[in-house]
Every structure is written in C-alpha cells, then in structure tokens.
MARBA-3410 file (N, C-alpha, C, O; in Angstrom, 1 decimal):
204
147.2,84.1,121.9,146.5,85.4,121.7,147.4,86.5,122.1,148.1,86.5,123.1 ~ 147.5,87.5,121.2,148.3,88.7,121.5,147.4,89.9,121.9,146.4,90.2,121.2 ~ 147.7,90.4,123.0,146.9,91.5,123.6,147.7,92.8,123.4,148.8,93.0,123.9 ~ 147.1,93.7,122.7,147.7,95.0,122.4,147.4,96.0,123.6,146.3,96.1,124.0 ~ 148.5,96.6,124.0,148.3,97.5,125.2,148.1,98.9,124.8,148.8,99.5,124.0
147.1,99.6,125.4,146.9,101.0,125.2,147.4,101.6,126.5,146.6,101.8,127.5 ~ 148.7,102.0,126.5,149.3,102.6,127.7,150.0,103.9,127.4,150.2,104.2,126.2 ~ 150.3,104.7,128.4,151.0,106.0,128.1,152.4,105.7,127.5,153.0,106.6,126.8 ~ 152.9,104.5,127.6,154.2,104.2,127.0,154.0,103.1,125.9,154.2,101.9,126.2 ~ 153.7,103.5,124.7,153.4,102.6,123.6,154.6,101.8,123.3,154.5,100.6,123.1
155.8,102.4,123.2,157.0,101.6,123.0,158.2,102.6,122.7,157.9,103.8,122.5 ~ 159.4,102.1,122.7,160.5,103.0,122.5,161.3,102.6,121.3,160.9,101.7,120.6 ~ 162.4,103.4,121.1,163.4,103.1,120.2,163.5,104.0,119.0,162.5,104.4,118.4 ~ 164.7,104.4,118.8,165.0,105.3,117.7,166.5,105.4,117.5,167.3,105.0,118.5 ~ 167.0,105.8,116.4,168.4,106.0,116.2,168.6,107.1,115.2,167.8,107.3,114.3
169.6,107.9,115.4,169.8,109.0,114.5,171.0,109.9,114.7,170.8,111.0,115.1 ~ 172.2,109.4,114.4,173.4,110.2,114.6,173.6,111.2,113.5,173.0,111.2,112.4 ~ 174.4,112.2,113.8,174.8,113.3,112.9,176.3,113.2,112.7,177.0,113.0,113.6 ~ 176.7,113.5,111.5,178.1,113.7,111.2,178.4,115.2,111.1,177.4,115.9,110.7 ~ 179.6,115.6,111.3,179.9,117.0,111.2,179.5,117.5,109.8,179.8,116.9,108.8
178.8,118.7,109.8,178.4,119.3,108.6,177.1,118.8,108.0,176.6,119.4,107.1 ~ 176.5,117.8,108.6,175.2,117.3,108.2,174.1,118.0,108.9,174.2,118.3,110.1 ~ 173.0,118.4,108.3,171.9,119.0,108.9,171.1,117.9,109.6,171.1,116.7,109.2 ~ 170.4,118.2,110.7,169.6,117.3,111.5,168.3,117.1,110.9,167.5,118.0,110.9 ~ 168.0,115.9,110.4,166.7,115.6,109.8,166.1,114.3,110.4,166.9,113.4,110.8
164.8,114.2,110.5,164.2,113.0,111.0,164.6,111.7,110.2,164.7,111.8,109.0 ~ 164.8,110.6,110.9,165.1,109.4,110.3,163.8,108.6,110.1,163.0,108.4,111.1 ~ 163.6,108.1,108.9,162.3,107.4,108.6,162.5,105.9,108.8,163.6,105.4,108.9 ~ 161.4,105.2,108.9,161.4,103.8,108.9,162.2,103.1,110.0,162.9,102.1,109.8 ~ 162.2,103.7,111.2,162.7,103.1,112.3,161.6,102.6,113.2,160.9,103.4,113.8
161.4,101.3,113.3,160.3,100.7,114.1,160.7,99.4,114.7,161.4,98.6,114.1 ~ 160.4,99.3,116.0,160.7,98.1,116.8,159.4,97.6,117.5,158.6,98.4,117.8 ~ 159.3,96.3,117.7,158.2,95.8,118.4,158.6,94.8,119.5,159.6,94.1,119.3 ~ 158.0,94.9,120.7,158.3,94.1,121.8,157.1,93.3,122.1,156.0,93.8,122.3 ~ 157.2,91.9,122.1,156.1,91.1,122.4,156.4,90.2,123.6,157.4,89.5,123.7
155.5,90.2,124.6,155.7,89.4,125.8,155.5,87.9,125.4,154.8,87.6,124.5 ~ 156.2,87.0,126.1,156.1,85.6,125.8,155.1,84.9,126.8,155.3,85.0,128.0 ~ 154.1,84.3,126.3,153.1,83.7,127.2,151.7,83.6,126.5,151.6,84.1,125.3 ~ 150.7,83.1,127.1,149.4,82.9,126.5,148.7,84.2,126.2,148.2,84.4,125.1 ~ 148.8,85.2,127.1,148.2,86.5,126.8,149.3,87.5,126.7,149.5,88.4,127.5
150.1,87.4,125.6,151.3,88.2,125.4,150.9,89.7,125.1,150.1,90.0,124.2 ~ 151.5,90.5,125.9,151.4,92.0,125.7,152.3,92.3,124.5,153.3,91.7,124.3 ~ 151.9,93.3,123.8,152.6,93.8,122.6,152.8,95.3,122.6,151.8,96.0,122.7 ~ 154.0,95.8,122.4,154.2,97.2,122.3,154.9,97.5,120.9,155.8,96.8,120.5 ~ 154.4,98.5,120.2,154.9,98.7,118.9,154.9,100.2,118.7,154.0,100.9,119.1
156.0,100.7,118.0,156.1,102.1,117.7,157.1,102.5,116.6,157.9,101.7,116.3 ~ 156.9,103.7,116.1,157.8,104.2,115.1,158.6,105.3,115.7,158.1,106.1,116.5 ~ 159.9,105.4,115.4,160.8,106.4,116.1,161.5,107.3,115.2,161.8,107.0,114.1 ~ 161.6,108.5,115.7,162.1,109.6,114.8,163.5,110.1,115.0,164.0,111.0,114.3 ~ 164.2,109.5,116.0,165.6,109.9,116.3,166.5,108.6,116.4,166.1,107.6,117.1
167.7,108.7,115.9,168.6,107.5,116.0,170.0,108.0,115.8,170.3,108.7,114.8 ~ 170.9,107.6,116.7,172.3,108.0,116.6,173.2,106.8,116.9,172.8,105.9,117.7 ~ 174.4,106.8,116.3,175.3,105.7,116.6,176.7,106.2,116.7,177.1,107.2,116.1 ~ 177.5,105.5,117.5,179.0,105.8,117.7,179.8,104.6,117.2,179.4,103.4,117.5 ~ 180.8,104.9,116.5,181.7,103.9,115.9,183.0,103.8,116.6,183.7,104.8,116.7
183.4,102.6,117.1,184.8,102.4,117.6,185.6,101.6,116.7,186.8,101.8,116.5 ~ 185.0,100.5,116.2,185.6,99.7,115.2,184.5,98.9,114.5,183.3,99.1,114.8 ~ 184.8,98.1,113.5,183.8,97.3,112.8,183.1,96.4,113.7,181.9,96.0,113.4 ~ 183.7,96.0,114.8,183.1,95.1,115.7,182.7,95.8,117.0,182.5,95.1,118.0 ~ 182.6,97.1,117.0,182.2,97.8,118.2,181.4,99.0,117.8,181.9,100.1,117.5
180.0,98.9,117.9,179.1,100.0,117.5,178.1,100.2,118.6,177.6,99.2,119.1 ~ 177.8,101.4,119.0,176.8,101.7,120.0,175.8,102.6,119.5,176.1,103.6,118.9 ~ 174.5,102.2,119.6,173.4,102.9,119.0,172.5,103.4,120.2,172.3,102.7,121.2 ~ 172.0,104.6,120.1,171.1,105.2,121.1,169.8,105.5,120.4,169.8,106.1,119.3 ~ 168.7,105.0,120.9,167.4,105.3,120.4,166.5,106.1,121.3,166.5,105.9,122.5
165.8,107.1,120.8,165.1,108.0,121.6,163.7,108.2,121.0,163.5,108.4,119.8 ~ 162.7,108.2,121.9,161.3,108.5,121.5,160.9,109.7,122.3,161.0,109.8,123.5 ~ 160.4,110.8,121.6,160.0,112.0,122.3,161.2,113.0,122.3,162.2,112.7,121.7 ~ 161.1,114.1,123.1,162.2,115.0,123.1,163.5,114.4,123.7,163.4,113.6,124.6 ~ 164.6,114.8,123.2,165.9,114.2,123.6,166.1,114.5,125.1,166.7,113.7,125.8
165.7,115.7,125.6,165.9,116.0,127.0,164.8,115.5,127.9,164.9,115.6,129.1 ~ 163.8,114.9,127.4,162.7,114.4,128.2,162.0,113.3,127.4,160.8,113.4,127.1 ~ 162.7,112.2,127.1,162.1,111.1,126.3,161.0,110.3,127.0,160.9,110.3,128.2 ~ 160.1,109.7,126.2,159.1,108.8,126.8,159.7,107.4,126.8,159.3,106.6,127.7 ~ 160.5,107.0,125.9,161.2,105.8,125.8,162.6,105.9,125.3,162.9,106.9,124.6
163.5,105.0,125.6,164.8,105.0,125.0,165.4,103.6,125.0,164.9,102.8,125.7 ~ 166.4,103.5,124.2,167.1,102.2,124.1,168.6,102.3,123.7,168.9,103.3,123.0 ~ 169.4,101.4,124.1,170.8,101.4,123.6,171.0,100.0,123.1,170.5,99.0,123.6 ~ 171.7,99.9,122.0,172.1,98.6,121.3,173.6,98.7,121.1,174.1,99.6,120.5 ~ 174.3,97.6,121.6,175.7,97.6,121.4,176.1,96.3,120.6,175.9,95.2,121.1
176.7,96.5,119.4,177.2,95.5,118.6,178.6,95.1,119.1,179.5,96.0,119.3 ~ 178.8,93.8,119.4,180.2,93.4,119.8,180.9,92.5,118.9,182.0,92.1,119.1 ~ 180.2,92.0,117.8,180.9,91.5,116.6,180.0,91.6,115.4,178.8,91.4,115.5 ~ 180.6,91.9,114.3,179.8,92.1,113.1,179.9,90.9,112.2,181.0,90.4,112.0 ~ 178.8,90.3,111.6,178.9,89.2,110.8,179.7,89.5,109.5,179.5,90.5,108.9
180.5,88.5,109.1,181.3,88.7,107.9,180.9,87.5,106.9,180.9,86.4,107.3 ~ 180.7,87.9,105.7,180.2,86.9,104.7,181.2,85.7,104.6,182.4,85.9,104.4 ~ 180.6,84.5,104.7,181.4,83.3,104.6,182.2,82.9,105.8,182.9,81.9,105.8 ~ 182.2,83.8,106.9,183.0,83.6,108.0,182.2,83.4,109.3,182.6,82.6,110.2 ~ 181.1,84.1,109.4,180.3,84.1,110.7,178.9,83.8,110.3,178.4,84.1,109.2
178.1,83.2,111.2,176.7,82.9,110.9,175.8,84.1,110.8,176.0,85.1,111.5 ~ 174.9,84.1,109.9,173.9,85.1,109.8,172.5,84.4,110.1,171.9,83.9,109.1 ~ 172.1,84.4,111.3,171.0,83.6,111.7,170.3,84.3,113.0,171.1,84.8,113.8 ~ 169.0,84.2,113.1,168.3,84.9,114.2,168.7,84.3,115.5,168.7,85.0,116.6 ~ 169.1,83.0,115.6,169.5,82.4,116.8,170.9,82.8,117.3,171.2,82.5,118.5
171.7,83.4,116.5,173.0,83.9,116.9,172.8,85.1,117.8,171.7,85.7,117.8 ~ 173.9,85.4,118.6,173.8,86.6,119.5,175.1,87.4,119.2,176.2,86.9,119.4 ~ 174.9,88.7,118.8,176.1,89.5,118.6,175.9,91.0,119.1,176.7,91.9,118.8 ~ 174.8,91.2,119.9,174.5,92.5,120.4,173.7,92.4,121.7,172.9,91.5,121.9 ~ 174.0,93.4,122.5,173.2,93.6,123.8,172.3,94.8,123.7,172.6,95.7,122.9
171.2,94.7,124.4,170.2,95.7,124.3,169.7,96.1,125.7,169.6,95.3,126.6 ~ 169.5,97.4,125.8,168.8,98.0,127.0,167.7,98.8,126.6,167.8,99.7,125.7 ~ 166.5,98.6,127.1,165.2,99.2,126.7,164.7,99.9,127.9,164.5,99.3,129.0 ~ 164.4,101.2,127.8,164.0,102.0,129.0,162.6,102.6,128.7,162.4,103.2,127.7 ~ 161.7,102.4,129.7,160.4,103.0,129.5,160.2,104.0,130.7,160.3,103.7,131.8
159.9,105.3,130.3,159.6,106.3,131.2,158.1,106.4,131.3,157.4,106.7,130.3 ~ 157.5,106.2,132.4,156.0,106.2,132.6,155.6,107.2,133.6,155.9,107.1,134.8 ~ 154.9,108.2,133.2,154.3,109.2,134.1,152.9,108.9,134.4,152.1,108.6,133.5 ~ 152.5,108.8,135.7,151.1,108.4,136.1,150.6,109.4,137.1,151.2,109.7,138.0 ~ 149.3,109.8,136.9,148.6,110.6,137.8,147.5,109.8,138.5,146.7,109.2,137.8
147.6,109.7,139.8,146.6,108.9,140.6,146.0,109.8,141.7,146.4,110.9,141.8 ~ 145.1,109.2,142.4,144.5,109.9,143.6,145.6,110.2,144.6,145.4,111.2,145.4 ~ 146.7,109.5,144.6,147.8,109.7,145.6,148.8,110.7,145.1,149.7,111.1,145.8 ~ 148.7,111.2,143.8,149.6,112.1,143.3,150.1,111.8,141.9,149.6,110.9,141.3 ~ 151.2,112.5,141.5,151.8,112.4,140.2,153.1,111.7,140.3,153.9,112.1,141.1
153.3,110.6,139.6,154.5,109.8,139.8,155.3,109.6,138.5,154.7,109.4,137.4 ~ 156.6,109.8,138.5,157.4,109.7,137.4,158.2,108.3,137.5,159.1,108.2,138.3 ~ 157.7,107.3,136.8,158.3,106.0,136.9,159.2,105.6,135.8,159.2,106.3,134.8 ~ 160.0,104.6,136.0,160.9,104.1,135.0,161.1,102.6,135.1,161.1,102.0,136.2 ~ 161.2,101.9,134.0,161.5,100.5,133.9,162.6,100.3,133.0,162.6,100.8,131.9
163.6,99.5,133.4,164.8,99.2,132.5,164.8,97.7,132.2,165.0,96.9,133.1 ~ 164.7,97.4,130.9,164.8,96.1,130.4,166.1,95.8,129.8,166.7,96.7,129.1 ~ 166.7,94.6,130.0,168.0,94.3,129.4,167.9,92.9,128.7,167.1,92.1,129.1 ~ 168.8,92.8,127.7,168.8,91.5,127.0,169.8,91.5,125.9,170.7,92.3,125.8 ~ 169.7,90.5,125.0,170.7,90.3,123.9,170.0,89.7,122.7,168.9,89.0,122.9
170.5,89.9,121.6,170.0,89.3,120.3,170.9,89.4,119.2,172.1,89.6,119.4 ~ 170.4,89.3,118.0,171.2,89.3,116.8,170.9,90.6,116.0,169.8,91.0,115.7 ~ 172.0,91.4,115.7,171.9,92.6,115.0,172.6,92.4,113.6,173.8,92.1,113.5 ~ 171.8,92.6,112.5,172.4,92.5,111.2,172.4,94.0,110.6,171.4,94.6,110.5 ~ 173.6,94.4,110.2,173.8,95.7,109.6,173.8,95.6,108.1,174.6,94.8,107.5
173.1,96.4,107.4,173.1,96.4,105.9,174.2,97.2,105.4,174.6,97.1,104.2 ~ 174.8,98.1,106.2,175.9,99.0,105.8,177.1,98.7,106.6,177.1,98.2,107.7 ~ 178.3,99.1,106.1,179.5,98.9,106.8,179.6,99.9,107.9,179.4,101.1,107.7 ~ 179.9,99.4,109.2,180.1,100.3,110.3,181.1,101.4,110.0,182.2,101.1,109.4 ~ 180.8,102.6,110.4,181.7,103.7,110.2,181.1,104.7,109.1,181.6,105.8,109.0
180.1,104.2,108.4,179.5,105.1,107.4,178.7,106.2,108.1,178.4,106.2,109.3 ~ 178.4,107.2,107.3,177.6,108.4,107.8,176.2,107.9,108.3,175.7,108.5,109.3 ~ 175.7,106.9,107.7,174.4,106.3,108.1,174.4,104.8,108.0,174.9,104.3,107.0 ~ 173.8,104.1,108.9,173.7,102.7,108.8,172.2,102.3,109.0,171.5,102.9,109.8 ~ 171.8,101.2,108.4,170.5,100.6,108.6,170.8,99.2,109.2,171.6,98.4,108.7
170.0,98.8,110.2,170.2,97.5,110.8,168.8,96.9,111.2,167.8,97.6,111.3 ~ 168.9,95.6,111.4,167.7,94.8,111.9,168.1,94.0,113.1,169.1,93.4,113.2 ~ 167.2,94.1,114.1,167.3,93.3,115.3,166.4,92.1,115.2,165.2,92.2,114.9 ~ 167.0,90.9,115.5,166.2,89.7,115.3,166.2,89.0,116.7,167.2,88.7,117.3 ~ 165.0,88.6,117.1,164.8,87.8,118.3,165.6,88.1,119.5,166.2,87.2,120.1
165.6,89.4,119.9,166.4,89.8,121.1,165.5,89.6,122.3,164.4,90.1,122.4 ~ 166.0,88.8,123.2,165.2,88.5,124.5,165.4,89.6,125.5,166.6,90.0,125.7 ~ 164.3,90.0,126.1,164.4,91.1,127.1,163.8,90.7,128.4,162.8,89.9,128.4 ~ 164.3,91.2,129.5,163.7,90.9,130.8,163.9,92.2,131.7,164.9,92.8,131.6 ~ 162.9,92.5,132.5,163.0,93.6,133.4,164.2,93.5,134.3,164.3,92.5,135.1
165.1,94.5,134.3,166.3,94.4,135.1,166.3,95.4,136.3,166.9,95.1,137.4 ~ 165.5,96.4,136.2,165.4,97.4,137.3,164.2,98.3,137.1,163.7,98.4,136.0 ~ 163.6,98.8,138.2,162.4,99.6,138.1,162.2,100.5,139.3,162.7,100.2,140.4 ~ 161.5,101.5,139.1,161.1,102.4,140.2,160.0,101.7,141.0,159.4,100.7,140.5 ~ 159.7,102.2,142.2,158.8,101.5,143.1,157.4,101.2,142.5,156.8,100.1,142.7
156.8,102.1,141.8,155.4,101.9,141.3,155.3,101.6,139.8,154.2,101.5,139.2 ~ 156.5,101.3,139.2,156.4,100.9,137.8,155.8,99.5,137.6,156.1,98.6,138.3 ~ 154.9,99.4,136.6,154.2,98.2,136.4,154.8,97.5,135.2,154.8,98.1,134.1 ~ 155.3,96.3,135.4,155.9,95.5,134.3,154.8,94.9,133.4,154.2,93.9,133.9 ~ 154.5,95.4,132.3,153.4,94.9,131.4,154.0,93.9,130.4,153.2,93.3,129.7
155.3,93.8,130.3,155.9,92.9,129.3,156.3,91.5,129.9,156.1,90.5,129.2 ~ 156.9,91.5,131.0,157.5,90.3,131.5,158.7,89.9,130.6,159.3,90.7,130.0 ~ 158.9,88.6,130.5,159.9,88.1,129.6,159.4,88.3,128.2,158.3,87.9,127.9 ~ 160.2,89.0,127.3,159.7,89.4,126.0,160.7,89.3,125.0,161.9,89.0,125.2 ~ 160.3,89.6,123.7,161.2,89.5,122.6,161.1,90.7,121.7,160.0,91.2,121.5
162.2,91.2,121.3,162.3,92.4,120.5,162.7,92.1,119.1,163.7,91.4,118.8 ~ 162.0,92.7,118.1,162.4,92.7,116.7,162.2,94.0,116.1,161.4,94.8,116.6 ~ 162.8,94.3,114.9,162.6,95.6,114.2,163.8,96.1,113.5,164.8,95.4,113.4 ~ 163.6,97.2,112.8,164.7,97.8,112.0,164.8,99.3,112.4,164.0,99.9,113.0 ~ 166.0,99.8,112.0,166.3,101.2,112.3,167.3,101.7,111.2,168.0,101.0,110.6
167.3,103.0,111.1,168.3,103.8,110.3,168.9,104.8,111.3,168.2,105.6,111.8 ~ 170.2,104.8,111.4,170.9,105.7,112.4,172.0,106.5,111.8,172.7,106.0,110.8 ~ 172.2,107.7,112.2,173.3,108.5,111.8,174.4,108.5,112.7,174.2,108.4,113.9 ~ 175.6,108.6,112.2,176.8,108.6,113.1,177.0,109.9,113.7,177.1,111.0,113.1 ~ 177.2,109.9,115.1,177.5,111.1,115.8,178.0,110.7,117.2,177.2,110.5,118.1
179.3,110.5,117.4,179.8,110.0,118.7,179.5,111.0,119.8,179.2,110.6,120.9 ~ 179.6,112.3,119.5,179.3,113.3,120.6,177.9,113.2,121.0,177.6,113.4,122.2 ~ 177.0,113.1,120.1,175.6,113.0,120.4,175.2,111.8,121.3,174.5,111.8,122.2 ~ 175.9,110.6,120.9,175.6,109.4,121.7,176.1,109.6,123.1,175.4,109.2,124.0 ~ 177.3,110.2,123.3,177.8,110.4,124.7,176.9,111.3,125.5,176.6,111.1,126.6
176.4,112.4,124.8,175.5,113.4,125.4,174.2,112.7,125.8,173.7,112.9,127.0 ~ 173.6,111.9,125.0,172.3,111.3,125.3,172.5,110.2,126.4,171.6,110.1,127.3 ~ 173.6,109.5,126.4,173.9,108.5,127.5,173.9,109.2,128.9,173.4,108.8,129.9 ~ 174.6,110.4,128.9,174.7,111.2,130.1,173.3,111.6,130.6,172.9,111.5,131.8 ~ 172.5,112.1,129.6,171.1,112.6,130.0,170.3,111.4,130.5,169.5,111.5,131.5
170.4,110.2,129.8,169.6,109.1,130.3,170.1,108.6,131.6,169.3,108.2,132.5 ~ 171.4,108.6,131.9,171.9,108.3,133.2,171.3,109.1,134.3,170.8,108.6,135.3 ~ 171.2,110.4,134.0,170.6,111.4,135.0,169.1,111.1,135.2,168.7,111.0,136.4 ~ 168.4,110.9,134.1,166.9,110.7,134.3,166.6,109.4,135.0,165.7,109.3,135.8 ~ 167.3,108.3,134.6,167.0,107.0,135.2,167.4,107.0,136.7,166.7,106.5,137.5
168.5,107.6,137.0,169.0,107.7,138.4,168.0,108.5,139.2,167.7,108.1,140.4 ~ 167.5,109.6,138.7,166.5,110.4,139.4,165.2,109.6,139.7,164.7,109.8,140.8 ~ 164.8,108.9,138.8,163.5,108.1,139.0,163.7,106.9,139.9,162.8,106.5,140.6 ~ 164.8,106.3,139.8,165.1,105.1,140.6,165.4,105.5,142.1,165.1,104.8,143.0 ~ 166.0,106.7,142.2,166.5,107.1,143.5,167.8,106.6,143.9,168.3,106.8,145.1
168.5,106.0,143.0,169.9,105.5,143.2,170.6,105.5,141.9,169.9,105.4,140.8 ~ 172.0,105.5,141.9,172.7,105.5,140.6,172.5,104.3,139.8,172.6,103.2,140.3 ~ 172.4,104.4,138.5,172.4,103.3,137.5,172.9,103.8,136.2,172.3,104.8,135.6 ~ 173.9,103.2,135.6,174.4,103.5,134.4,173.6,103.0,133.2,173.2,101.8,133.3 ~ 173.3,103.8,132.3,172.5,103.4,131.1,173.5,103.0,130.0,174.3,103.8,129.5
173.5,101.7,129.7,174.3,101.2,128.7,173.7,99.8,128.2,172.9,99.3,128.9 ~ 174.1,99.4,127.0,173.6,98.1,126.5,174.4,97.0,127.2,175.6,97.0,127.4 ~ 173.6,96.0,127.7,174.2,94.8,128.2,174.7,94.9,129.6,175.9,95.1,129.9 ~ 173.8,94.8,130.6,174.2,94.7,132.0,174.8,93.4,132.3,175.2,93.2,133.5
END
C-alpha cells in the first residue's frame, strides 16, 4: 500500500542551467518521485521549474535542482554523474550505479512552542541516463532506482521517508557559475538550520 503524504514539503528537485547569452526560461517536464520502502510506503512527488548543470568532462557532470525561490528553496537536490554510459561499452540498466544524489528537504513548522526552520538531508546513489551528450547547452536525463537514506537532520525534522527510492526525469541548462552560486547558498542554508557546518554536494 502506498500512502501519499500531504505535507508542507511535497518533494524537491529541479534542474535548469543557463549558458551565456541565453535568456532564463522555466524548464518543463522535470519531475521526480521518492517512494519509501516498506508496507506503508510514503510517497512524495513534484514537478520542478529550475534546473542547472555544470560540465567538467563527459564523465563528470553536476546537476543542481531547486524547488521554490533560488534564495529560499523549499527543496533542493544535487546529482553527480561519475561515468557516462557508452553504447556497446557500458551497461544501460537500472541496477547499475553511475551517479550520486543528495536530496534536501527544508521544512518550516509552526507549533505551540514556536516557529521552527527544519532541514533533512538524504543521500544515495543510482543510475543516471542522459539523452544528450554532456557539454550541450541543455541536457535531458532520467534517474533510475536511486536509493536514498537520511544522512543528516535538524533536531525537530521528521523523517517521513525512511529508506526510499528515487526515480524521475529532468531537463537542465548548462551554467557552471549558477551551479557554484546555488551550492554556496545551499551550504549556508543547511548549515544555519543544522547549527553546524555541512557541505552540500552529491555523494557523501
């Protein structure tokens, strides 16, 4: 049985880089779903309007996904490709692993005790298939069977997912400067909510 959660943090993820000279436009059809593993599996699903990626080589791509305002997101994720499948040379299968993922949930809660700004950081790995050659102005990719587990959280953050699995697709625009800028912003926000330093990156 799959239990759908109605929570302030429906889900995260987005990608959307810019290349020099390109106007900034929303990226369509970027959607990821996270499903908890167990009898009463929680499920989070959402569509995302922002996606950026940085290119280092064909086998090194970093994607940043943002839901909500860039300077105050409700959810965020990073995906890092560490090898790209090549036709006839490497496997193209959901059980393979070629990418690490970090999924961040920002949860604001108002209770009788006050207003709390919470955060949960999930980490894991899975298979990323790119429909386009890395380095292009825009890439489309699919994440298959990425396993996630809570890696860090603020004191009052409630883990509604537990051990879970991520699948979905995205379209991202290339913009190395934007990726670095967003990683710095996420580092600051996560550190503030945890109360101690933590680097935001794919694959702890």
